[in-house]
C-alpha positions in Angstrom: 22.9 -35.8 -21.3 26.2 -34.1 -20.1 26.6 -31.9 -22.6 23.1 -30.6 -22.5 23.4 -30.4 -19.0 26.6 -28.0 -19.7 24.9 -25.8 -22.2 22.0 -25.1 -19.4 24.9 -24.2 -16.7 26.9 -22.0 -19.4 23.2 -20.1 -20.2 22.3 -20.1 -16.3 26.2 -18.3 -15.8 25.8 -16.0 -19.1 22.2 -15.1 -17.7 23.3 -15.0 -13.8 26.6 -12.3 -15.2 23.7 -10.4 -17.1 21.3 -9.5 -14.3 24.8 -8.5 -12.1 25.5 -6.3 -15.0 22.3 -4.5 -15.5 21.6 -4.0 -11.8 25.0 -2.2 -11.3 24.6 -0.3 -14.4 20.8 0.5 -13.1 22.3 1.3 -9.4 24.8 3.7 -11.1 23.2 7.6 -10.7 23.8 8.9 -14.5 24.5 12.4 -14.7 22.7 13.8 -17.7 22.8 17.6 -19.2 19.9 18.8 -21.3 19.7 22.3 -23.3 17.1 23.7 -22.2 15.1 26.4 -24.5 12.2 28.2 -23.3 8.9 26.2 -24.7 7.3 28.3 -27.8 3.5 27.5 -28.7 3.2 25.9 -32.2 -0.4 26.7 -33.0 -3.2 29.3 -32.0 -2.8 30.1 -28.5 -5.5 31.9 -25.4 -2.7 32.0 -23.1 0.8 31.1 -22.5 3.3 31.9 -19.2 6.8 30.0 -18.7 8.4 32.5 -16.0 11.7 32.1 -17.5 12.2 35.5 -17.7 12.7 36.3 -13.8 9.8 38.0 -13.5 6.0 38.4 -13.4 5.4 40.5 -16.5 1.7 41.1 -17.0 -0.3 39.1 -13.6 -1.4 41.4 -11.0 -1.1 40.7 -6.6 -4.6 40.6 -5.1 -5.0 43.8 -2.6 -7.7 43.1 -1.4 -9.5 40.7 1.6 -10.9 37.7 2.3 -14.9 37.7 3.2 -16.1 36.2 6.1 -12.5 35.4 7.7 -10.5 36.4 10.8 -9.1 39.7 10.0 -5.6 38.6 10.6 -5.6 36.6 8.0 -8.0 37.8 5.8 -5.4 39.7 3.6 -3.9 38.6 0.2 -0.4 39.1 1.6 0.7 35.4 1.0 4.0 35.9 -0.9 5.0 34.7 -4.8 8.5 34.0 -5.8 10.3 33.2 -9.2 12.4 30.6 -8.8 13.7 27.5 -10.0 13.1 23.9 -8.8 14.8 22.7 -5.4 15.7 19.9 -6.8 16.4 18.1 -10.7 16.2 21.7 -11.8 16.6 22.4 -15.7 19.3 25.1 -16.1 17.4 28.2 -16.9 14.3 27.0 -16.2 11.8 29.0 -13.8 8.4 28.8 -12.6 6.3 30.6 -10.0 6.5 29.1 -6.4 4.0 29.8 -3.6 6.3 30.8 -0.7 4.0 31.4 2.5 2.2 28.8 4.8 -1.2 29.7 6.6 -1.5 32.5 3.4 -4.0 33.7 1.8 -2.3 34.0 -1.6 -3.9 35.7 -5.0 -2.5 36.3 -8.4 -3.8 36.3 -11.9 -3.5 37.2 -15.4 -5.3 38.7 -18.4 -5.9 36.1 -21.6 -4.4 36.9 -25.0 -8.0 37.2 -26.0 -10.8 35.3 -24.5 -12.0 31.8 -25.5 -15.4 31.6 -26.4 -17.1 28.5 -25.8 -18.5 27.5 -29.2 -16.9 24.8 -31.6 -13.3 24.5 -30.5 -11.6 22.5 -27.6 -10.8 24.0 -24.4 -7.5 22.7 -23.2 -6.2 23.9 -20.0 -2.6 22.7 -19.5 -0.4 23.3 -16.3 2.9 22.3 -14.0 2.4 21.6 -10.4 5.7 20.7 -7.9 4.5 20.0 -4.3 7.8 20.3 -3.7 8.0 19.8 0.3 5.2 17.5 0.0 1.7 18.9 0.9 -0.3 18.8 4.2 -3.4 20.9 3.9 -3.7 23.4 0.7 -4.4 23.5 -2.8 -2.9 24.1 -6.8 -5.8 24.5 -9.0 -6.3 27.2 -11.6 -9.8 29.3 -12.0 -10.8 30.5 -15.2 -12.1 34.0 -14.7 -15.4 34.4 -16.5 -15.2 37.4 -18.8 -17.5 40.7 -17.4 -17.3 44.5 -17.9 -16.6 45.0 -14.2 -13.7 42.3 -13.8 -10.5 44.0 -12.0 -7.7 41.6 -11.1 -6.3 44.0 -8.4 -9.5 42.3 -6.8 -9.1 39.1 -7.0 -10.7 37.3 -4.3 -12.7 34.1 -3.5 -15.9 35.6 -4.7 -14.4 36.5 -8.0 -16.8 35.2 -10.8 -15.4 32.1 -12.4 -16.2 29.4 -15.3 -14.1 26.8 -14.7 -11.8 25.7 -11.3 -9.6 22.5 -12.2 -6.3 21.4 -10.3 -5.3 19.1 -7.3 -6.0 20.3 -3.9 -5.5 18.1 -1.0 -6.3 18.3 3.1 -5.7 15.1 5.4 -6.1 12.0 3.4 -8.6 13.7 1.3 -7.2 13.9 -2.1 -8.8 15.3 -4.7 -8.3 16.7 -8.7 -10.8 19.3 -9.1 -13.2 20.1 -12.4 -15.5 22.8 -11.7 -17.4 24.9 -14.0 -20.4 27.0 -13.4 -23.4 26.8 -15.2 -25.8 29.3 -15.5 -29.4 28.9 -15.2 -31.6 29.9 -18.0 -34.7 30.1 -15.7 -33.4 32.6 -13.3 -30.4 33.4 -14.4 -28.4 32.1 -11.4 -25.3 30.0 -11.3 -24.7 26.8 -9.8 -21.2 25.1 -9.1 -21.0 21.3 -11.2 -18.6 18.9 -10.0 -17.0 16.5 -11.9 -17.1 13.2 -10.1 -13.7 11.6 -8.3 -11.5 9.7 -10.2 -11.2 6.0 -9.6 -7.2 6.4 -9.4 -4.9 6.5 -6.6 -3.8 10.4 -6.4 -1.5 9.8 -3.6 1.4 9.6 -5.4 1.1 12.5 -7.2 1.7 14.5 -4.0 3.7 13.3 -1.7 6.7 12.0 -4.9 8.2 15.8 -4.8 8.1 15.4 -8.6 6.9 18.2 -11.1 3.5 16.3 -12.9 1.5 17.7 -15.6 -2.0 18.5 -15.0 -4.3 18.7 -18.8 -7.8 20.0 -18.9 -10.1 18.9 -22.4 -13.3 20.2 -22.6 -15.2 19.4 -25.8 -17.7 20.6 -28.1 -19.9 17.2 -27.5 -19.9 18.0 -23.8 -17.6 15.5 -23.0 -14.1 16.2 -21.1 -11.2 14.1 -20.1 -8.8 14.8 -17.3 -4.7 13.9 -17.8 -1.6 13.6 -15.5 1.5 13.1 -16.9 -0.4 12.8 -20.4 -3.0 9.6 -18.5 -6.1 9.8 -18.4 -8.0 9.8 -14.6 -11.6 10.9 -15.2 -14.1 11.6 -18.3 -17.1 12.1 -18.6 -20.2 14.0 -19.8 -21.1 17.6 -18.8 -25.0 15.8 -19.0 -24.7 12.6 -17.0 -21.0 12.6 -14.8 -21.7 16.3 -12.6 -22.9 16.8 -9.1 -25.5 18.0 -9.0 -27.0 17.6 -12.2 -26.9 20.3 -15.0 -30.7 19.4 -15.9 -32.7 19.3 -13.1 -35.4 16.4 -12.3 -38.7 17.1 -14.5 -41.0 16.1 -11.5 -40.3 16.8 -7.6 -42.5 16.0 -4.4 -45.3 18.0 -3.9 -44.2 20.4 -0.5 -48.1 21.2 0.2 -48.5 17.0 0.5 -49.3 15.9 3.8 -49.8 12.3 4.6 -53.5 11.3 5.8 -53.6 10.5 10.1 -55.2 7.2 9.3 -52.4 5.7 7.0 -50.9 2.7 7.9 -47.0 2.5 7.5 -46.5 -0.8 9.6 -45.9 -4.1 7.6 -46.8 -6.3 10.8 -48.9 -6.0 13.5 -49.4 -8.3 16.9 -52.1 -11.0 16.4 -55.1 -9.4 18.3 -56.5 -13.1 18.3 -53.4 -14.5 20.1 -53.8 -15.5 24.0 -51.2 -16.0 26.7 -50.6 -20.1 27.8 -52.4 -20.7 30.8 -48.6 -22.2 32.4 -47.1 -19.0 31.3 -46.1 -17.5 34.7 -44.0 -14.2 34.2 -43.8 -14.1 37.6 -40.8 -16.7 37.7 -37.4 -15.0 37.3 -34.4 -15.5 35.3 -32.1 -16.9 37.8 -32.6 -19.0 40.5 -30.5 -21.0 43.3 -29.0 -24.0 42.8 -30.6 -26.7 44.6 -28.1 -28.9 43.6 -25.2 -26.8 45.3 -23.5 -28.4 48.6 -20.9 -25.8 50.6 -17.6 -27.7 49.8 -15.4 -28.8 52.5 -13.0 -27.0 54.2 -15.5 -23.7 54.3 -14.6 -21.1 56.8 -17.6 -19.7 57.5 -16.4 -17.9 60.9 -13.7 -16.1 58.7 -13.6 -12.4 57.5 -13.0 -12.7 53.7 -11.4 -9.5 54.5 -10.1 -8.5 58.1 -8.3 -5.2 59.3 -4.1 -5.2 58.3 -2.2 -6.1 61.6 0.7 -5.1 60.8 -0.7 -1.4 59.7 -0.1 1.3 62.6 -1.7 4.8 63.2 -0.4 8.1 61.7 1.3 10.2 64.1 -0.5 13.2 62.5 -3.7 11.5 62.7 -6.2 13.4 64.9 -9.4 11.6 65.7 -11.4 14.9 66.4 -10.8 16.0 62.7 -10.2 12.5 61.3 -12.4 10.6 63.2 -11.7 7.5 65.0 -8.9 5.0 63.1 -9.2 2.1 61.4 -6.2 -0.6 59.7 -7.0 -0.9 56.3 -8.8 -4.2 54.9 -5.8 -7.4 53.3 -7.3 -10.4 52.5 -7.8 -12.6 55.0 -4.5 -15.3 54.8 -6.8 -18.1 56.1 -8.6 -17.9 53.0 -5.9 -18.6 51.0 -5.6 -22.1 51.4 -9.6 -22.9 51.7 -12.1 -23.0 49.4 -13.6 -19.9 50.8 -14.5 -17.4 53.5 -17.7 -16.2 55.2 -21.0 -17.5 54.4 -21.9 -19.9 52.4 -24.4 -18.8 49.5 -25.6 -21.3 46.7 -25.2 -20.2 43.2 -27.2 -18.7 41.0 -28.0 -21.0 37.8 -30.5 -20.4 34.7 -34.1 -20.8 35.8 -35.4 -23.7 33.4 -38.9 -22.3 33.8 -38.5 -18.8 33.2 -40.0 -17.4 30.1 -40.2 -13.7 30.4 -43.2 -11.2 29.8 -46.1 -12.7 27.1 -46.0 -11.0 23.8 -48.8 -12.1 21.2 -46.6 -13.1 18.0 -46.6 -10.5 14.7 -48.7 -11.1 11.7 -49.0 -9.2 8.6 -50.8 -5.9 8.6 -53.6 -6.2 6.6 -54.3 -3.0 6.7 -50.6 -1.8 5.6 -50.1 1.0 3.1 -46.7 0.9 1.9 -44.1 4.1 3.4 -46.1 7.3 2.4 -43.5 9.7 0.2 -45.5 12.8 -1.2 -46.8 13.0 -4.6 -45.2 14.3 -7.4 -45.7 17.1 -9.5 -44.1 19.0 -12.6 -41.4 20.5 -11.6 -42.2 24.5 -11.8 -38.1 24.9 -12.5 -37.9 22.5 -14.5 -35.4 23.4 -17.1 -33.5 21.4 -20.5 -30.1 22.8 -21.3 -28.5 20.1 -24.0 -25.1 21.9 -24.3 -23.7 22.5 -21.3 -20.1 23.3 -23.2 -21.8 26.6 -23.8 -20.5 28.0 -21.0 -19.8 31.7 -20.1 -16.9 33.1 -21.8 -13.4 33.5 -20.1 -10.9 35.9 -19.9 -8.2 35.7 -16.8 -7.0 33.5 -15.3 -6.2 33.0 -11.7 -4.6 30.9 -8.7 -6.4 31.7 -5.8 -4.8 29.6 -2.9 -4.3 29.2 0.5 -1.7 26.5 2.1 -0.2 25.2 5.3 2.6 24.1 3.1 5.4 25.9 1.1 7.5 26.1 -2.1 4.5 25.1 -4.4 6.1 25.3 -7.6 3.4 26.1 -10.8 5.2 26.1 -14.7 4.4 26.3 -18.1 0.5 27.0 -18.1 -0.9 27.0 -21.5 -4.7 27.6 -23.1 -5.4 26.5 -25.9 -7.4 24.8 -28.7 -4.8 22.0 -30.4 -4.2 18.9 -28.3 -0.6 18.6 -31.3 -0.3 22.1 -29.7 -0.3 21.1 -25.7 1.6 18.1 -26.5 4.4 19.8 -27.6 4.6 22.5 -25.6 4.6 19.6 -22.7 7.4 17.9 -24.2 9.5 21.3 -24.3 8.6 21.8 -21.1 7.9 19.2 -18.7 9.3 16.4 -21.0 12.8 17.7 -19.9 11.9 17.6 -16.7 11.0 14.5 -16.3 13.8 13.2 -17.7 16.0 14.7 -15.3 14.3 13.3 -13.1 14.4 9.8 -14.3 17.6 10.4 -14.5 18.7 11.3 -10.6 16.6 8.8 -9.2 18.1 6.4 -7.7 19.0 2.7 -8.9 17.6 -0.1 -9.4 18.6 -2.0 -6.0 18.1 1.1 -3.8 14.5 1.8 -5.9 13.7 -1.9 -4.8 14.6 -1.8 -0.7 12.8 1.9 -1.0 9.4 0.1 -2.4 9.9 -2.6 0.4 10.2 -0.3 3.1 6.4 0.7 2.7 5.5 -2.8 1.6 7.5 -5.7 3.5 5.7 -7.8 1.6 8.2 -7.4 -1.3 11.0 -9.2 0.7 9.0 -11.9 0.1 9.0 -11.5 -3.9 12.7 -10.3 -3.9 13.7 -13.4 -2.0 11.6 -15.9 -4.2 12.4 -14.0 -7.4 16.3 -14.8 -6.2 15.4 -18.8 -5.4 13.8 -19.5 -8.7 17.2 -19.7 -10.9 19.5 -21.4 -7.5 17.6 -24.1 -7.7 16.8 -24.2 -11.2 20.8 -24.2 -11.5 21.1 -26.9 -8.6 18.2 -28.7 -10.6 19.4 -29.1 -14.0 23.6 -29.2 -12.9 23.4 -31.9 -9.9 24.1 -35.2 -10.2 20.6 -38.1 -11.5 22.3 -40.8 -9.0 25.0 -39.9 -6.4 27.1 -42.9 -6.3 29.2 -42.8 -2.7 31.6 -44.5 -2.2 31.5 -47.3 0.5 34.0 -49.9 0.6 33.2 -52.4 3.3 35.9 -53.7 5.7 35.3 -56.7 7.2 37.0 -57.2 10.5 40.0 -59.6 9.9 39.9 -62.9 11.0 42.7 -64.1 12.9 45.2 -66.8 11.8 48.1 -68.7 11.7 51.7 -66.7 12.4 53.4 -66.2 9.3 56.6 -64.9 8.2 57.9 -61.3 6.6 58.9 -63.0 3.3 55.6 -64.9 3.7 53.4 -61.7 4.1 55.2 -60.2 1.2 54.3 -63.2 -0.9 50.7 -63.1 -0.1 51.0 -59.5 -0.9 52.1 -60.3 -3.8 49.4 -62.7 -4.8 47.3 -60.2 -3.1 48.0 -57.6 -5.8 47.5 -60.4 -8.0 44.2 -60.7 -7.6 43.7 -57.3 -7.1 44.2 -56.6 -11.0 41.9 -59.5 -12.1 39.1 -57.8 -9.5 39.9 -54.8 -11.6 39.6 -56.8 -14.6 36.3 -57.7 -13.0 34.7 -55.2 -11.7 35.7 -53.2 -15.3 33.8 -55.7 -16.7 31.2 -55.4 -14.7 30.5 -51.3 -15.2 30.7 -51.7 -18.8 28.2 -54.6 -19.0 25.9 -52.9 -16.0 26.7 -48.4 -16.6 26.7 -48.1 -12.9 30.1 -47.1 -12.4 32.1 -44.6 -13.7 36.0 -45.7 -14.4 37.2 -43.5 -12.2 35.3 -44.7 -9.1 36.8 -47.6 -10.0 40.1 -46.3 -10.1 39.6 -44.8 -6.8 38.5 -47.3 -4.9 41.3 -49.7 -5.7 43.9 -46.9 -4.7 42.6 -46.7 -1.5 42.4 -50.9 -1.6 46.3 -50.8 -2.1 46.9 -47.8 0.2 45.1 -50.5 3.1 47.1 -53.5 2.0 50.5 -51.5 2.4 49.6 -49.4 5.6 48.7 -53.2 6.9 52.5 -54.4 6.0 54.2 -51.8 7.6 51.8 -52.1 11.1 53.2 -56.3 10.3 57.1 -54.9 10.0 56.9 -53.2 13.1 55.3 -55.5 14.6 57.6 -58.3 13.8 61.0 -55.8 14.3 63.4 -58.2 12.4 61.3 -60.2 10.7 61.3 -63.0 11.7 58.7 -63.0 14.1 54.7 -64.3 14.0 52.2 -61.7 12.4 48.8 -62.0 12.0 48.0 -62.4 7.9 46.1 -60.0 5.9 42.9 -60.8 4.5 41.8 -59.8 1.2 38.9 -56.8 0.8 36.3 -56.9 -1.9 35.1 -53.7 -3.4 31.3 -53.6 -2.4 29.1 -52.7 -5.7 26.2 -50.9 -4.0 
């Protein structure tokens, strides 16, 4: 059994050393050197942009103004720059950075070729990093609708778009937009259709100051997926999961229908046959004076509860003609402090047992109840059925039209394509390197645990339990199953006749002999019973001999020459528990 415990103890020590090593390694900030190359598309694409050349080739800054806005901020004069990331920089990798706060920004570029919504997937993918966090602002992209009069110099908020996709935040409202403009086949009007909000918590993507990859996948079967960092955060069907729905209701309420004057919507009515009981007195008050109350003894009827302050003095500048007659301020009467009360005693009020209030007839089911009235349904004159809303208006340009109260929003690595493999390869060559560098620059394990506990204090309990568990197991498996205490009961010496030093030495020899016999007997008992170890018995005997020698020394000191009387030493037995 002891060998098993020793093995378990050794294993526990090795595990502890391994955990300590791993924590130490994880606490080191590794330096990672990456070789960055500008991503190249590996298949057919409709648009790509990396900004790595440091210039905005092909991009157009808007020169117009935003309508229905204060003239001081209506102009799209927000500044854009091409820069590297401020943190977790990948050398050679640049992005488009929104620099101004409280300004309107608008920039756009034409696609390599228009995207036609027919039989191919639409994949829109790009990177965003809120380098300073975000208070209020968006980082969404618009796919501008193809038209003969599309002029990017006049790109503004009312420029027709087909799809809007990306993050947006104001206050504590964290959104991931997917909006498409659907054309009514009957009227030709466009209406925005919004995807339902994702069920995941989006807050960390706005606050961790890391680069995140946003992807929209729109399929010809009218389904869609929204991904962040290549993980699906929302999906649905264009026919079922958009607000308002793509297709209107077949029937609507008749706007000309009116509720009849005799329509009774009352589910309950007062019982017309009910009669007020004869003993129902509506004039009884709800509260009455307590007739059993008695004025407390010692009540000071002649004393006022408040009296003029006797120490108050009229101000020197008091003008009675202007200010009126001066009166000292009122203070609590000190005589009332020790009395049950002062002034006129009034009986306390109590609930009136005869009070019933105003009588009302009980309510009964209305025999004429007709339910809640609603207008009748009629066929919807504007009804249509679009079974393939994926077939949207073609797009020929991409644009960013944004307002932000936080600067340094970073955009990078735009791609619009139809093949998932192409988008994934593009992401691996760009966003994948940023993710790798950011992970390498993360704080060590210990720092991460402390940081996490700052936001979630309950984690400290988990940490303590995690550390206490191996310690508890170590104590459980390594502590002896039975603790044997050294408990030697030394009885008081009996007083006997005086003896000489020679007799004491002879007695000591006999004691030593008897001690040896006692040792043999004890060893036999231990071997038979298996309760005491050999080491413990030896320790007991050593202590016994030390005690005898100590008493012999005391005897020498008390007799001086050795001829005087001495007290005998009585043999003691080792107590066995």
